[in-house]
N, C-alpha and C positions, 0 to 999 in steps of 0.2 A: 709096962710097955704100951698098954692101951692108952694110958693117959699121955704118954710122950707122943704117940702117933697122932693123937687128937691135936695136941699143941702144934705139931709141925704142919698138919693140914690147915689148921686155922691160920697159922702164920703165912702159909703160902697164899691163902685167899686174901689176907690183908695186904700182902706185898704187891699183888698185881691188880686187886680189885675186880669184881665182876665174876660171877660163877661160870660164865660161858667160856672163859679163857682157860688154857691148859694149866694144870696144877704143877707147881714147882717141884723139882725133885726133893726127896726126903733128906738128902744131905745138904740142903741149903743151910749155910751157917747161921747160927743165932746171933752172933756178933763177930766182928773182925778184930784183928790186932789194932792196937791204938795208934800206930804210926800214921801221921797225917802227911800226905804227899801233895805238894803245891803243883798246880797245873797252869799252863797258859789259859787265859780266859777262852772257853770253848763253848760253842752253841751245839746243843743236841736236840733231837726230835724223839719224842716218846713213841715206841712201837706198839705199846698196849696201854690200857687204862692202868696207871701206875700210882701206887700208894706213896705219898710223901710222909716220911716219918720224922719224928723229932730227934732221932739219933741214928747212928750207923748200925742198925740191927733190927731184926724183926720184932724183938721184944719191946722196942720203943713204940710209943703211942703214935697213932695215925694223925697227921695234921690235916690232910685232905687227899682226895684222889685226883691226879692229873690225867685228863682224857688223852687217849691215843692221838698222836699227830701233833701235839703241842710242842712249843719251843721252850727249852730251859737253858740256863747258862751255868757253868761250873768252873771253879778255880781250885778245888781241892778234893781229895778222895782219901778214904781209908780202905785199903784192899780194893774190893769191887763195889763198895758203897761210895756214892758221889754226893757231895753237898751241892745242891742246885738251888737256883732262884727261879721262880715261875711267876710271871705277871699275867693277870687276867682282868677282865672288866667286871665290875660289880656295882650296881646302883649308879651307873653312869660314870664311875671313876675307875682308874687303874689301881689294882691291888697287887702287891708283890709278896709272895710267901716263900720262905726259905726252909729247907729241910734236907732229908737224906733219901736217896732212892737206890735201888739195886741196878748196877751199871749194865747188866746184860740186856736191859730193855731200853737202852739209850743208843741212838744212831747219830753219827756225826751229821750235822745239818749244814749243807752248802747252799748258798743263794745263787741261782743261775739267772743271768739277764741276757736276752738276745740283743745283739747290736748289728748295725750295718757293717758289712764286711770291711775290715781294715787290714792293711799290710803292716807287718811288724818286722823289726830287725833286732837281733840279740845284741845287747850293749857290751857283753862279755861272754865268757864261757858260761853257759846256762844249763841248769838241770831241767829235764822234762819228766813229769810225773804221770803215772798211769791213772791217778784219780786226783781230785783237788786236795787230798790230804797230803800236804808237803812233809808231814812227819814220817811218812813211809819212804822206802828206797825209791830213787829215781830210776826211770826206765832207760833214758838216754842222757847224754851230755852233748849239747850242740856248741860248736865253736862260735866265737864272736863274729858278728856280721852275717849270721845265718838268717835268711829270709823266711818268714812264716806268715800265715794269714789266719784271721779269726772272725767268727760270727757270734761268739758267746763269751761273756765275761762272768767270772765266778768270784764270789767272796766265800772263802771256805769257812769251816766251823770255827777256826781260830782267828778269823778276821783278816786273813791274807788274801790280797787281790791277785787273781790269776786270769789268764786267757786260755780258752780251749783252742788247740791248734792241731794240725795234722802233720805228722813227721814220719817218714819212711813207712807210709801206709797205715800208721796207727794214730788213734786219737789220744792226745796227751795234753798236759797242762803245764804252762810256764808262768813263773811269777811275773806280775806286772812290772816290778822294779827291775827285772832283768832284760826287759825289752823296751824299745821306743817305737812309737808309731811312725811308719815309713810313709811320708806324705808326698804324693806326686804334685809337682808344681809345673806351671808352663815353662818350657825350655827358656832359660834366662842366661844371658852372658854377664859375667862379673869381672871386676878387676881387683886384685889384691891391693890393700892400702899399706901393707908392710910385708916384710919377709916373714913367711909363715911355714911351719912344717905341714906336710901332707900326710894325713894319718890313714892307716889301712882300715880303720873302722871309726864310728862316730863317738870318739872319746879320747882324752889325752893319754889314757893307758894303752892305746893301740900303738903299734910300731909306726915309725916314720920313715918310709922308704925313700922319700925325696923332700926337698924344700923348694917352695915357690918364691921367686924373687918378687920384690915390690913391683907392682904394675903388671904382674902376669895376668893374662886373660884366660878365663876358663868358663865352661858352661855347666849348668846344673838343671836337673829335672826331678830331683828327689831331695828330701831333707828329713832328718830326725831331730825334732826340737830345733835348736839353733845350729846344728851340725848339717852342713850341705855336702852332698855327694857331687863332686865336680869331675869334669873331664877336660884335660888341657893338652896342647901339643907339646911334646917333649923333644921336638926336632926330628929331622930325617923322616918326615911324613908319618911319625908314630905318635901315639897318644898314650896318656896315663890317666888312671882313675883313682880317686881317693877321697878323703873327707877333710873338711876345713871348717873352723869355727866361723859362723856367719858374720860376727861383728867386724871381721877383717875383710869383708867383701863389699864392694859398692857396684851399683849398676853401671855397665859399660855400653855406651852407645857408639856405634861406628859411623863417623861423619865423613862425608866426601863432598867435594865441590863439583858442580855440574854446570854445563852451559846454561845461560839464562833462559828459562822456559816459562811459558804461561800454563797455568793450571786453573781448573774451575771446580767448585764444589758440586758433587753429583746428587747428594741426597737432600731431602726436604729439611733435614736437620743435620748439619755437619759441625763437628766439634773441633775446637782449636785448643791445643794443650800448651802449657808453659814450658814443658821440657819434652824430649822425645819419648818419655815414659807415658804412654797413653793409658796406662792402668791407673794413673792418678786423675784427680778431678780436672775437668776442662776449664779453661779460662774464659772462652767465648763460644758462642754457637752462631752459625750463619745459615741461611737458607740455601736452596739449590741455585745454581747459576751464578754463584759469587766467585769472581775471578781474582787471581793472585799472580804475582811474578816471583819465581824462586830461582836461586842459584846454588842451593845446597840441599843435599839429600842425606838422610841418616837411616840406619837400621837400629832400632831401639834394642835395649838389652833383652827384650823378649822376642826379638826377631821380626818386629813389625816395621815395615818400611814407612818412613814419613818424609814430608818436605818441610823445609824451613821457609816461613813466609812472614810478612809484616801485616799487622792488623791493629788499627787504632794506636799506631806508634809503638807497638810491642812486637818483639820477635816471638812467634808462636809456631806450633807444628801441627800439621794436618796429615792424617793417614793417607797413604798412597791409594788405598782402596776407596777412599772417599773423594779422591781428586781425579778429575778427568785431565789427561795430559794433552797438550796441543799436538796435532798431527800434521804431517806434510800432505799437501794435496797437489795434483798437477797444476802448474801455473794456469790460472783461469782469469778471464776478463769478465767483469760484471758491470752492469749499469744500475745506478741508484734509482729505485722506483719511487722515492720520496726524498725530501730533504733529510739528510742522514748525518747524525752526530758521530764524528770520529773521536773515539775515546782513547785515553792514554793506556788503558789496559782492558782486559776482557770482562767488562761489567759496567753497569750504569753508575756505580759508586766511584769510578775513576773520572778524572777531569776531562772535559770536552776540549779537544785540541782545536778543531774547527768544524764547520758544517759542510758536507759535500752536497751541492745542489742537486735536485732531482734531475735525472737524465745524464749526469756526468759519469765518466768511465773510471774504474779502478781495477787493479789486479791483485790477486791473492795467491799465496802458496802455502798458507798455514791457517788452521782453524782449531777452535776448541769449543766443543758443543756447537751452538749456533752462532758463536762469535768468530768473525773472520778478521785476520790481520791483513790489511790492505795497504797498497801504495796508491796515492792519489796525486796526479800531476796537474798543476794549474799555472796560469800566467800571473806573475806578480812583479810589478815594477819593470815590465818589459821583458822578463825572462821566465823560463819555466822553473817552477819550484815543486819538488816532490816531498810529500809528507806521509809518514807511515803511522798507522794506529789501528784501532779495533772498532768494528761496526757489527750491528746485529744483522744476521744473515737473512732474515725474513724480508728485508728491504733491498735485497740484491737480486738482480735478474741476470741470467747468463746473457752475455752480449756476443752475438754472432755478426761478423762483418760480411754483408752481402755485396756482390759485385756482378753486374750484368756483363755478359760476354757474347761474342758473336756465336750464332748457332754452331754447335760443335758435336761431332759424332764421337761416341765413346764405345769401347768394347771391354768387357770384363776380362782380366788376364789370369784369373783363378777363381775358385769358389769365393763368392763375395756376399756381404750382408748389406741390406738396404734398410735405412733407419727412418723413422717417421719425422725426426727433427735433425738439425745439424749436430746435435749432441750424440756422438757415437758411443758414449758411455752408457746409454740407455739400451734396453732390449731392442733387437732388430725386428723389423716387420716382415721381411722376406729374406730368403737365402737363394742365391742363383748360382748356376754353374758358370764356368769360363765360356768366353766367346758369345756372351749375350750383349746385343747392341742397345745403346741408349742415345737419346738426344738431350742436350743441355744448353740452356742460355743463361745459366747463373752459376757462379762459383762462390763458395762461402769459406771464410776462415772462421771456424767455430770458436767458442769461448776458451777452449783449451789449446788453440793454435793448430788444430788439425784442419787441413784443406779438404773440402768435399764438393761434389757437384750435386746440383738439384736436378733430378730426372723424373720421368713419369714411368710407372710400372703398374700394370693391372688396374689402371684407372686411378691410381693414387700418386700424389707428389711425395717423393722420398729422396733420400740423400745417400750417396755412395762415396767412399773414400777415394781421394785422388790416386793413392798408391795401388788401388785395386782395379784401375782401368788404364787402358791405353787410348790416346787420342788418335783417331784414324783420319782426320781431316787432312787433306794435302796442303802442306805449307800454310797453316792457318796464320791469319794476320796477328801480329803481336798484340797482346792484350794490354791496354794502357794500365799503368799502375794506379791503384786506388788513391783518390785524393786523401791527404791526411785529415784526420778529424780536427777541425779547427778548435783551438783552445780559446774559450771566451775570456774576455776581460774579467778580472775579479769582480764579484758582486757582493754586496753586503750579505751577511749571513741572515737568512730569514729565520723567523721564530719557528721552532719545531712545531710540526702539526700536532694538535692535541690528540692524545691516544684515546681510542674508544673506551668507554666505561666498561670494565670487566663485569662479566656475569657474576653477581654476588655469590651464588651457590657453587660455582665451578672455578677451579684453578687449573692452569696449564703449566706444565714443566717441560722445558726444552730438553731434548735428548739428541744424541748423535750416534751414528754407526750401530744402531740397533736394527737388526734385520727382523722383519715380521713376515708372516705368511697368512693368506686368507684361507681359513679352513672350510669355508663355503663361499659361493658367490655372494658378495655383500654390497649393499648400496653405499655410495659415497655421498654424504649430505653436507649442506652448507652450515649446519650447526651440529653440536655434539648431542643430538637427541633425534628421535624418530620424527619430530615435527619439522626438521630442516628440509630444505628443498633438495631433491635428488639431483646430483650433478653428473652421476654416471655410476659405474660399477667396477669393483675389483673382482676378477675372476677367481674361482676356487683354485688353490695351489699356487697362486701368483705371489711372488715375493715383492716386498716394497720396504722403503725406509721412512718411517714416520719422522716428523720433526718435533712433535710434542706428545706427551701423554696428558690426558685430562683426568681430573679427580674422580669423575664418574665412571672411569674404566674405558672410555673411548680414546682413540688416538687421532692426532691431526696429521694430515699429509698434504703435500703439494700435488694438486691434481689438475693437469692441463693448464697450468698457470694460475689456478685458483686455490684458495684454501678450502680443504675438505676435511670431513671427519668420518671415521669408520668405527663401528661398534666393536669394543674389545671382546665381545662374545665370539666374534668370528675373525679377529686379528690377534695372532699369538706371536709373542717374542720367541725367536728360535735361533739356534746355531746350526750351521750347515757347512758342507764341504765344497763350496764354490760351484754350484750347478749352472751358474749364469754364463760361464765361458766354456763352451763345449768343443772348441776347435783345438784338441790336444789329446795327449795320451790318456787322460782320465776317462775318455769316452770312446776309445777304439775298441773293436771286437778283439778280445784277448785270445781268440782262436786263430788270428791271422799272424803270419810270420813277421819277424823283424829283420832288418838289414844290419843289426848290430854285429860287431865282430868280437871274438874272444879278447883281442888286444884292447879294444875300447873298454870292455868290462873290467879286465885286469888292471888297466891304468886307473880307472875310477876307484877301484878297491884300494889300490896302492896309495892313492891320494888321501884316503880316509884312515890310513894306518900310520901312526907316528913312529919315529925312531924308538926302538926298544919295545914296541908293542908287538903282540903276536896275533895273527888272524888265520883261521882255518880256510878262509876264502882266497887267500893269496894264490894267484895263478889258476883259479878254477873257472875262468870265463868259458872255456870250451864245454865244461860239464853242463852249464845252463843251456848252451846252444844244442848239445846232444839231447838233453831231456826234452827241450822244446820241440825239436824235430821228431822225437820218438812219439810223443803224445799229442802233438798238434797244439801246443801252447806257446804263446809269445815268449821267446827267450829273454828279451829285454825286461819284460814284466817279472819273470822268475828271478832274474838277477836283482832287480830293484827291491823286490819283496824280501829276499834273503838279506840283502844289505840293510834294509830298514829294520827288520825284526831281530837281527843278530848284531846290530851295531858294527857293521862291516866285518862280521865274523869274529868279533872280539868278546862277545858275551860269555858269561860263565857256562851256559848250556852249550854254546857253540864249541868252546874250548874243551869242556869236560865230557860232552856226550855227542858231539857233532849234530846237535839238535838246533837247527837254524830258525825254526818257526815256532818254538814253544809248545810242541805237541805234548799234552798231558802235564804241562807245568802249572799245577794248581797253586793258588795263593798260599795254601797251607803248606804245600811241599813243592816249592818251585824248582828244587834240584832233584831230590829223591824221586818224586812222582813222575818226572819227565821221562819220555822215551829215550833210550840210548841207541844211537845208530852206529853202524860199523865204520862208516866213513862219510865224508861230505858228499861224494857222488851219489851214494844211496839215499841220502836225505833229499837232495835236489830232485832225483827221479821220483821219490815218494810223493813230494808235494805236487809235482807235475801231474802224476796220475790221479792223486786225490782231488785236485781242483777240476780236472777234466771229468771226473766221475760224479762230482757233486755240484759245485757252484757254477760250472760251465755246462751242465747237463740240464736241458729244459725239462726232463722228467723227474728231477730231484727237487725236494721241497726247499732246498737252500738256493735254488736258482731264482735270481731277481734281475737277470740281464747278463749280457756277455762282457760287460765293461766294469772297470773299477768302481765308477759311480761315487755315491756319497750317501750320507745319512743326514736327516734333519731331525732335530730334537727340540722339544719345548724347554726353554730356559727355566730352571727351578726343579721341575719334576723329572727331566731327562727322558720323558716319554717320546718314543719315535713317532714322527708324523709320517704315516705310511705313504700318503699321496706324494710326498716330497722326498722319498728315500728310494734308492734304486741301486742295482749292480751288486758287486761283491760286498760293498761296504754296508749293504742292508743288514746282513747277518754276520759277516766275517769278523768285524772289529767293532768295539764299543766307541772308539774314537770316530766322530762324525767326519773328520778330515783325513781319515786313513787313506782313502783312495787318492785324495789330493797329494798326500805326502809321498805315496808310491810313485805317482805320476811325476812328481818333482825330481825324484832320483832318476827316473827314465829320461827326463828332459836333459838332466846334467850329463848323463852318460852319452846320449845321442840326441841332439836337438830334433824336435818333431818336424817332420815333413809330411804334409797332408797327402801329397802325391803317393807316398809309400803305402797308404792305406785306403785311398779313395776307391780303387778298383780291386783290392786284394780279396781273395777268396778264403773264407774261414774254413778250418778243418772241423767238419761236423761229426767225426767219429766219436762215439761214446765208449768209455772204458769202465770196467768195474772198479770199485774202490779197492785200494791196496790193503793187504792184510797187515795187522799189527806187526812191526818188525821184530824178528827174533832177538833175544838177548835181554839184558837187564843189569842190575847192580848186585855185585857180590860184596858182602861186608866182611870186615876183618873178623878173626876168630874171637869168640867170647864176648860178643855184643849183647848186653843184658837188657831185656825188655820186660815190662809188666803188663799183663792183660787188664784192660779197663772194664771189659765186659767178657762174657763167655765167648770163646772162639772155637768153633768146630774144626777139627782137623781130619784130613784124609791121608792115606798112605802114599799116594802118588799124585802128581799134578794132573788135573783133569778128571780125577775120580769124583764120584758123588756120594760114596758110602762113608759116613762119618765113623772113624775108628777111635777117636779120643776127643775130649773137650777140655780146653783150658778154662778153668773158672776164673772169675774176676779176682785180681790180686795175686795171681800166680806168676812167678818169674819164669822166663824161658829165654832161649838164645835165638836171636834174630840172625839168619844166615844169608838170605838173598831175597831180592824183589825183582820179578820179571816184568817186562814191558806190558804184559797182559794182566798185571797186578796179582799174579799168583805169588805167594810168599812162602819161602822155605824156613822152617823153624826147627829147633831141637828142644825136646822136653824129656827129662829123665833119661838122657843118654840116647834117645831114639829120634830120628828125623821124620818130619811130617810136612804137609803142605796145607795152605788155606787160601781162599780167595775172597773172604768176607771183609777184609780191611779196606775201607774206603779212604783213599789217600787225599781226597779233597777235604776230609774232616777226620783225619787219622786219630785225633785226640779222643774221639769217642770209643776207640778200639784198643790202642796201645800207647804206652809211654816208654821211651828208650832212655836208658841211663847214661850210656857212655859212647855214643857214636858221634864222632867229630868228622869234619871235612877240612882239608887244607886249603887255605886261600892264599898261601905263599907260592911263589913261583921261582924256585922250589922253596920248601920250608925245612930249615935245618933242625936236626935233632941233636941236642947237647947232652953231655953226661951229667950236668948239674943245671940248676935254674939260673944260668948266667951265660953270657956270650964270651966269657973269659977263656973257655977251653974250646978246642977244635970240635967240629961236628962229628958225630959218630954215625950219622945216617941222614937221609933226606926223604921227605914226602913230596910227591909231585903236586902241581896245582890240581885241585879238586879230587885228590886221592882221599879215600875214607881212612879215618884214623881211629885206633882203639885207645880210648882214654882209660887209664888205670883207676879203679874205684878205691876209695878209702874205706875205713872200717864202718863208716856210716852209710856206705853205698852211694857216695857222691864222687864225681871226678876229682882226683887228687890234684890240689893246687899248692903252690908254695905259700909262704906266710904273707906275701904281698898280693896274692891272688892274681899274679900276672903271668904265671907259667903253669902249664898242664903237664902232668906225668903221663907218658904214653908208652905203649908197647908196640915194637915193630914186628914185622912178619916173621923175623928170625927169633923172636922171643926176647930180644934185648930191650930193656927199659931205658928211657931217657926223658928229656924235658923239651917242650916246645913253647914258644911265646903264645900266650892266649889271644894276642891280637890277630893271629893268623889262623884261628880255629873257628869254624862255624859249627854250632851244635845242632844236630839234625834229629828230628822226631822226638823232641823232648816231651 
């Protein structure tokens, strides 16, 4: 016995090598049965220093010791003895030794590789394994077309490629051959080239619920390999989704004919493409200010609007975003300041039609950038001839026709503006009340056809509109008609004046309709640098329209008839809400009453509601007047704001929650998060009190004026320009034109009359802010949610003592959500409350499996997944819906994934179209 024991101990030492390792048990077999079992080629990792033997038993000689942690491969075994190959480096070469090792010290070796997150789609019913070892039982079986995502790829010990994914809260592994990568593509419109089946998944083995006819138009945003997931219209305003093989799809461009229009390239480099598909290489490129004529517009397959134009004899396409469109301007009379080339199109590359001599008159009603389309009339062969073409605007000057008149006394007939020049489109110099007297000896028809008088006021020569004054002279002598401007005989076209040599280091790019503001009082100089002569100043917060940008960041402006330049450090491109025209609703004190009637409000709302549409604002005009009177807020403003923000009372929130103003409607939870009001009147009264307590309260931080106002923001960054932002629009809305839009509704309901507000007294009473309205959302029974993080619970709403905590990953029942964001839940059969869930980022706290909302009006519930049988129930518009979960914990859908299985309040189960279900709090 002693000798045997020694042999066993020695054998154990040889088997594992190294005296510091544990001794193998005494019953370790000396040799195994001789049956050889073939294995799939498998990689293993040694867990200890392991003796490699020449045969399958401890009595065989030792070949070598394989260190712990090394990789070996095996394809056969005898009992628990594995024949392995081990490769190692020796003397700078790889050496492979083969022998036998005891299998208890071999671990399956899987190679893990981190990858950038990818989306996957199962190509068939696929097994999901708890480890990369696919020889062991699967944990789940996922249906075809199940969406997964992965950040790790694995090659298991047998060489099978897998992805690590998450499914039903567990980390599992799926074979790479059972999934395809789900690739997001830009939304693209395609047309089928032949009749093709629409598959329920990305493969021919999936069912075909429908067939697309040749020429069918569909859109896609995802693909797996060459299978494209498409959505197409199936008639009656409904859509269907499925998969189609990409070889039968071709890009579809929607082409339409438009009125002939001039466009001009906006960018320093503008590309011209051979087809509407701007994703392909361009054919040409042109610089900024290059003009074209177009009569055709297209929307490319990827949704990019383009124009069809001609360049170098080729039909090409330019992006709408790269092309400035010609715009209409008030009919304006100009005088040529130099001999002016009239071009056939808006650009120097077009042919010259004729030359307009310096000092001649032309009219324009259209421009693009700084190119103006003008009509020029001249005498030819004894008769007047009119020619139309395009000229560069820098050589045009506004032409005002001055006429001397007998001394005339005038009196303003209303609040009137006095302008520094006859151009009444520029900012006024003074504002005067009615019944102010003036004397005039000159009448002017300005370049836009507006008649003004030249008068003196506070030591300055200014101009006042003819319609703003009454003539008080007794029976004034008739004013002789102005002599017509003589049309000179045709003169030979003079050679164009040579253009000044450009500054080599600077380039100027013409711009139009770009509003700038001076962020500080800044000098206007004769050149685009600080060495230029100072011509004057632009005051801080003053708006202006530059004509050009300069490559060094300066901008060029027209300044008192001269060309000037302003440093771009103090001149910023902005968007704003029309602060230049202050005689209207946008600038009234909203604490003053309105003369609007309930009938006028009701009629305007009715005009915005089409046949078949529903509005909660219908007939609610009196509610706005009552709330306005109660809290001292302009009722016309209240009505216009509700109309604008609820789309005439037709929005989802208005119809589903009587929420007209989007209170608590977060981007993440636009419906569930929003306050629920009991009725429309309560909502209107709430907003009246809220506005009077905050935005119209001079003691509140939100107060920036009593008027709608406007916001001004830097183009690009969106940063607010504080000095040029005011009123409610400063904080209330991100849209800088919000105040302008509300005022536009007010104007359409009741045209503005300055006299109604000129002497009106504002209601200065300050009210406290209203409390959050009572109520909330009650969900159907058995809505299943999962905690994403720990959620502390209390026994009653309002309590602070935590009585239970839901840990992350725990399922619970979501019961209701109150307007104050207290949430009622059920866990283990008991009900609790919590207020820690933030609905502006709810995904950090919870995930809900089966809460739907009906978008049908109403939504029929059918006994089967078909419209063939009569409805067994209905869900109202915006009613919450209980979706029945399948065995995998997902909402149950039919085989085509176009119907959901639902449970009604009475416990009856049925089916509804998935097209009319919005999934909430997923």
